[in-house]
Steps between C-alpha positions, in 0.01 A plus 500: 500500500491306169535118503631294209359143567584159348830611361669246288867580594654622816627815339437867524681748281490853375711728280574870538525728200872530550544128429534392862308175571405363836410136534391296802456123511324295772343149545183514297351189675506672841409841371258479195396867532686838510363791694593852356436795724574863432506743788424822310598745781211350708699354793570577764223747533717767665604828338840492331541120579310344203686282267476423129612137476406178326549132605463168327416215745474127424200371695360146555135599468287710263513804712653628825209400735640213704161379618385455147814335394473248792129419407592390147834340595730757333730573782834391631501318828789397716435281792689515828851348453482520121671736261418638164758649257472688173719737304421817316769631263535835349705592197573836344588512135633793305379450138675810360 
């Protein structure tokens, strides 16, 4: 997994060769990092079940280890009876 830490804007975007652009926005103050993982036919480890997929995940810490995020105070916490809300928006643009 690759981590992009201390991002300045709550935005991830990429563009395909055919002009299609995918853009995701999220609250940067809650999620100052983006985790990018690519499953290059390595999971699940069963014959004919492996998948080739990629994901972009806004995260509150510098990595995906919850115990480390908790130690340095880069985690989200919701106490009993409280709620927390956020929105992630996706937009697909055809720039042809």
